[in-house]
Backbone as a ProteinNet text record, in pm:
[ID]
protein_1_A
[PRIMARY]
MPVDRLERVNSLLKRVIGDAMFRILQGDDVNPGIVTVTGVTCARNLRNATVRVSVFGEEAEKRRVLSHIIARTHEFERTINREVRMKFTPQLRFTLDYSIEKGDAVLALLDRLENAGRPETPNP
[TERTIARY]
23648.3	23626.6	23608.1	23674.7	23725.9	23516.6	23490.3	23365.8	23376.9	23462.2	23493.8	23502	23535.2	23528.7	23378.2	23339	23183.3	23095	23104.3	23014	23042.1	23165.8	23193.4	23142.7	23118.5	23035	22875.7	22849.8	22705.4	22643.1	22756.1	22736.6	22751	22844.3	22843.6	22731.9	22678.9	22533.4	22416	22418.1	22317.1	22301.1	22404.5	22434.4	22361.1	22433.6	22404.6	22284.4	22214.1	22083.3	21952.7	22005.6	21922.7	21934.8	22085.1	22078.2	22004	21978.7	21915.3	21763.1	21753.7	21568.4	21498.6	21546.5	21484.9	21444.2	21595.3	21605.4	21558.3	21504.4	21469.8	21314.7	21252.1	21114.3	21034.1	21142.3	21084.4	21022	20897	20801.4	20691.4	20744.9	20628.7	20499.1	20409.2	20313.4	20336.2	20468.8	20496.6	20598.9	20539.8	20630.7	20755.4	20890.4	20997.1	21073.2	20978.8	20975.9	20941.1	20878.4	20777.8	20855.7	20977.2	21072.5	21218.4	21264.9	21396.9	21440.1	21583.3	21690.7	21695.4	21661.7	21746.2	21839	21853.2	22003	22024.3	22148.2	22153.7	22254.1	22232.4	22297.8	22330	22484.8	22529.2	22562.1	22586.9	22625.5	22751.5	22837.9	22959.1	23035.4	23014.9	23030.8	22996.6	22921.2	22890	22810.9	22707.5	22650.8	22508.3	22454.8	22342.5	22326.1	22214.9	22204.6	22087.9	22026	21906.4	21874	21799.6	21781.5	21642.7	21670.3	21523.5	21501.6	21406.3	21311.9	21239.5	21210.8	21093.5	21016.6	20858.3	20758.3	20677.4	20653.8	20548.2	20437.5	20327.9	20188.7	20145.4	20001.6	19933.5	19998.2	19956.3	19985.3	19961.3	19858.4	19849.1	19934	19951.3	20041.7	20158.7	20212.1	20384.5	20407	20266.5	20293.7	20319.3	20214	20199.8	20338.1	20408.4	20552.1	20669.3	20639.3	20768.3	20734.8	20589.6	20600.7	20678.5	20638	20684.3	20805.6	20898.6	21063.7	21127.3	21022.6	21087.6	21064	20982.2	20968.7	21086.3	21149.7	21258.1	21390.3	21405.2	21528.1	21662.3	21611	21726.7	21772	21689	21763.5	21847.3	21821	21912.8	22050.4	22021.8	22161.2	22223.7	22170.9	22242	22326.1	22235.2	22322.1	22441.5	22455.5	22534.5	22670.1	22612	22725	22782.3	22770.2	22781.9	22870.5	22851.1	22869.1	22945.6	22956.9	23048.5	23125.9	23286.2	23362.1	23345.9	23299	23289.1	23320.4	23354.7	23363.5	23252.3	23151.7	23018.6	22919.6	22841.1	22705.6	22590.1	22562.3	22479.2	22341.8	22271.5	22144.3	22079.2	22003.4	21910.1	21806.5	21757.1	21600.2	21583.5	21449.7	21401.6	21289	21262.4	21202.4	21160.7	21069.2	20987.4	21064.7	21065.9	21150.6	21031.7	21009.2	20931.9	20999.4	21141.9	21219.4	21163.9	21128.7	21085	20984.4	20864.1	20724.6	20749.6	20839.4	20844.8	20951	21013.4	21087.3	20959.7	20890.9	20786.3	20707.5	20670	20581.5	20618.4	20741.3	20819.4	20830.5	20862.3	20875.5	20770.6	20661.6	20519.3	20458.3	20499.1	20487.5	20560.6	20663	20744.6	20703.6	20670.9	20574.2	20452.9	20387.9	20266.7	20275.3	20409.1	20473.2	20496	20575.1	20640.8	20492.5	20416.5	20306.5	20191	20186.1	20097	20149.6	20302.5	20380.5	20338.8	20338.9	20320.3	20205.7	20179.8	20052.3	20008.8	19869.1	19789.8	19793.4	19829.5	19852.5	19748.1	19642.8	19551	19571.1	19458.2	19504.4	19447	19546.5	19516.9	19394.3
2147.8	2292.9	2297.6	2341.2	2367.1	2394.6	2399.6	2439.7	2575	2618.9	2780	2876.4	2830.7	2870.3	2892.4	2769.9	2753	2823.7	2861.4	2926.1	3065.8	3132.7	3281.4	3256.1	3171.4	3259	3217.9	3157.6	3162.4	3308	3353.1	3450.5	3587.5	3580.4	3675	3671.1	3561.7	3514	3590.4	3580.9	3587.7	3781.3	3804.5	3981.7	4041.4	4012.7	4019.3	4029.3	3902.2	3883.7	3957.8	3964.3	4037.9	4230.2	4260.8	4394.5	4391.9	4312.7	4294.8	4299.1	4252.2	4216.6	4313.9	4446.2	4584.2	4651.7	4648.6	4665.3	4611.5	4474.8	4404.1	4391.7	4395	4420	4554.5	4631	4779.1	4801.9	4881.9	4912.9	4810.2	4683.8	4569.2	4573.6	4497.2	4483.2	4425.8	4414.9	4318.5	4427	4455.6	4526.7	4459.4	4522.4	4416	4472.3	4536.6	4553.3	4422.5	4372.1	4232.8	4099.7	4111.1	4003.4	3992.5	3911.9	3874.5	3756.8	3761.6	3657.8	3601.5	3508.2	3414.1	3356.6	3287.5	3199.9	3171.5	3115.5	3058.9	2949.1	2829.2	2714.9	2691.7	2694.9	2689.2	2552.6	2457.5	2317.1	2330.2	2210.9	2205.8	2247.8	2242.6	2247.7	2411.4	2454.6	2618.3	2620.4	2536.8	2562	2580.6	2529.6	2543.3	2626.9	2691.4	2752.1	2756.6	2707	2704	2874.6	2937.9	3063.3	3064.6	3088.7	3076.2	3222.9	3251.9	3401	3385.9	3469.1	3485.2	3609.4	3605.8	3674.1	3721.4	3822.5	3842.3	3873.4	3816.4	3795.1	3682.9	3671.7	3545.2	3455.1	3321.5	3232	3243.5	3288.9	3332.1	3425.7	3524.3	3658.6	3593.3	3527	3434	3380.4	3298.3	3232.3	3304.8	3409.1	3510.4	3576.5	3614.6	3680.9	3578.6	3464.5	3375.1	3344.6	3342.1	3298.9	3424.3	3545.9	3676.7	3688.7	3634.9	3618.1	3531.4	3396	3307.7	3377.4	3408.8	3469.5	3549.7	3621.7	3747.7	3652.5	3528.2	3461.7	3491.8	3473.2	3569.2	3682.5	3766.9	3894.2	3865.9	3787.2	3760.7	3705.7	3611.9	3554.7	3667.8	3738.9	3850.6	3934.2	3962.4	4041.4	3994.4	3852.4	3775.1	3761.5	3758.2	3766.7	3870.2	3993.1	4088.5	4153.5	4103.9	4195.4	4073	3961.1	3843.6	3745.7	3759.5	3672.7	3554.3	3479.7	3337.8	3279.7	3133.6	3063.8	3022.2	3004.2	2997.2	3017.7	3081.8	3189.9	3061.9	3030	2954.2	2934	2847.1	2856.3	2866.3	2989.6	2985.8	2901.3	2873.2	2822.2	2888	2905.8	3022.7	2909.7	2909.3	2875.7	2942.8	2894.9	2968.5	2919.6	3004.9	2991	3018.9	2932.4	2942.1	2978.7	2951.7	2991.9	3082.7	3193.4	3311.9	3290.6	3254.3	3210.2	3122.8	3016	2884.3	2964.8	3072.2	3087.5	3214.7	3305.3	3369.1	3250.2	3131.3	3079.8	3013.1	2978.1	2939.3	3020.6	3150.6	3246	3274.8	3272.4	3288.6	3186.3	3080.8	2959.9	2984.4	3034.7	3025.9	3168.2	3229.7	3346.2	3332.2	3197.4	3167.4	3139.2	3030	2922.4	3002.5	3128.2	3174.3	3274.2	3321.1	3413.3	3336.8	3162.3	3080.4	3064.2	3066.3	2997.4	3150.6	3238.1	3338	3347.8	3354.4	3393.3	3550.4	3550.8	3681.9	3752.6	3899.9	3993.2	4091.2	4083.6	4194.7	4302.5	4374.8	4514.3	4602	4687.4	4770	4868.3
16620.4	16680.2	16809.3	16878.6	17047.8	17088.7	17207.9	17249.7	17244.7	17334.5	17362.4	17234.9	17140.5	17009.3	16935.9	16958	16915.5	17008.3	17115.1	17230.5	17207.4	17158.2	17095	16934.1	16906.2	16742.8	16751.1	16874.8	16873.4	16974.3	17047	17114	17044.9	16904.1	16811.8	16718.5	16672.4	16614.5	16657.8	16820.3	16890.7	16865	16940.7	16864.1	16793.2	16662	16545.4	16499.7	16511.6	16478.1	16554.8	16676.8	16805.1	16751.1	16702.6	16658.8	16508	16444.8	16279.6	16289.4	16393.7	16438.8	16444.5	16517	16483.1	16342.4	16278.7	16150.2	16049	16057.2	15940	15974.4	16054.5	16127.1	16122.9	16094.9	16116	15997.2	16018.6	15934.2	15856.5	15915.9	15893.1	16001.9	15994.6	16059.7	16186	16229.9	16360.4	16411.1	16557.3	16627.9	16663.5	16670.4	16669	16815.6	16892.2	17036.9	17133.1	17073	17147.7	17134.7	17047.2	17012.5	17052	17139.3	17223.5	17139.7	17100.5	17065.3	17185.6	17234.9	17343.8	17337.2	17217.4	17220.6	17111.1	17047.5	16903.3	16941.4	16842.3	16858	16762.7	16728.7	16588.8	16591	16464.3	16457.9	16462.4	16493.8	16502	16370.3	16245.6	16118.8	16069.3	16152	16121.9	16019	15960.4	15814.4	15864.7	15970.7	16056.8	16168.5	16197	16360.8	16395.3	16505.3	16539.9	16625.5	16567	16682.2	16759.7	16880.6	16974.5	17021.1	16989.6	17012.6	17099.7	17194.8	17282.2	17232.5	17221.6	17186.4	17285	17301.1	17400.9	17375.9	17413.7	17385.9	17374.9	17323.9	17282.2	17206.6	17218.5	17158.2	17008.8	16966.4	16802.1	16764.2	16855.4	16827.9	16810.8	16871.1	16905.8	16751.3	16696.9	16568.5	16478.4	16471.3	16370.4	16354	16464.9	16429.6	16416.2	16439.8	16404.9	16275.4	16243.5	16067.7	15989.4	16027.2	16012.6	15972.8	16101.6	16104.4	16006.6	15989.6	15893.6	15764	15731.4	15583	15566.7	15676.2	15657.8	15678.4	15660.1	15712.4	15596.8	15493.6	15389.8	15412.8	15486.3	15516.3	15646.2	15736.5	15849.9	15795.7	15689.2	15638.6	15600.6	15499.3	15412.8	15540.6	15657.2	15773.5	15798.5	15860.1	15926.1	15830.6	15686.3	15553	15558.3	15577.3	15577.5	15679.5	15806.6	15937.8	16005.8	15975.6	16036.8	15900.4	15949.2	15892.3	15896.6	15813.2	15816.9	15731.4	15721.3	15581.2	15505.5	15592.4	15579.6	15638.5	15581.4	15616.6	15692.7	15833.6	15871.8	15811.5	15769.2	15755.4	15864.2	15893.1	16020.4	16008.3	16135.6	16137.4	16289.4	16269.7	16406.8	16483.7	16581	16705	16805.3	16847.1	16981.3	17136.8	17178.1	17323.6	17455.6	17496	17610	17754.2	17779.1	17883.4	17972.8	17935.8	17983.6	18069.1	17964.9	18028.3	18156.9	18183.1	18237.5	18364.8	18327	18466.9	18553.3	18487.9	18517.4	18653.6	18557.1	18636.1	18756.9	18741.2	18850.5	18947.5	18938.3	19057.7	19090.8	19026.9	19076.3	19177.3	19144.7	19213.8	19350.3	19351.5	19457.3	19562.1	19514.3	19586.6	19639.3	19549.2	19623	19773.7	19729.3	19871	19964.8	19937.4	20036.8	20103.6	20027.3	20078.6	20195.4	20129.5	20189	20329.7	20330.6	20477	20578.5	20546.2	20651.4	20713.2	20837.8	20897.5	20872.3	20858.5	20841.1	20925.5	20921.6	21021.7	21005.3	21142.2	21114.4	21084.8	21006.4	20978.5	21103.2	21134	21214.3	21196.3
[MASK]
++++++++++++++++++++++++++++++++++++++++++++++++++++++++++++++++++++++++++++++++++++++++++++++++++++++++++++++++++++++++++++

């Protein structure tokens, strides 16, 4: 399968899962507003897909939300089956994505370095 097609499938699955996230988690003890689908990587045979999610909060909260999402995996797969025309509905595997936190840490470090190089100006 051409890479371009696989990228389009990944993008489509990301959009469908992201849209379904609020609908599926609504009414549960999990706030769907703290969850972001950051990416989907589908296998070349389209039978498996890894869904990366970022969760806002402390590590314990992230693990709790992830386990709740994993418990709802079949609902996400049913949504994909209903909304996307594919020969196979991929089996989903959810993982936590820390790339947003890492990016924030890099930006904070760059800010600190930039401010450290400036001479202090006296207050008038």
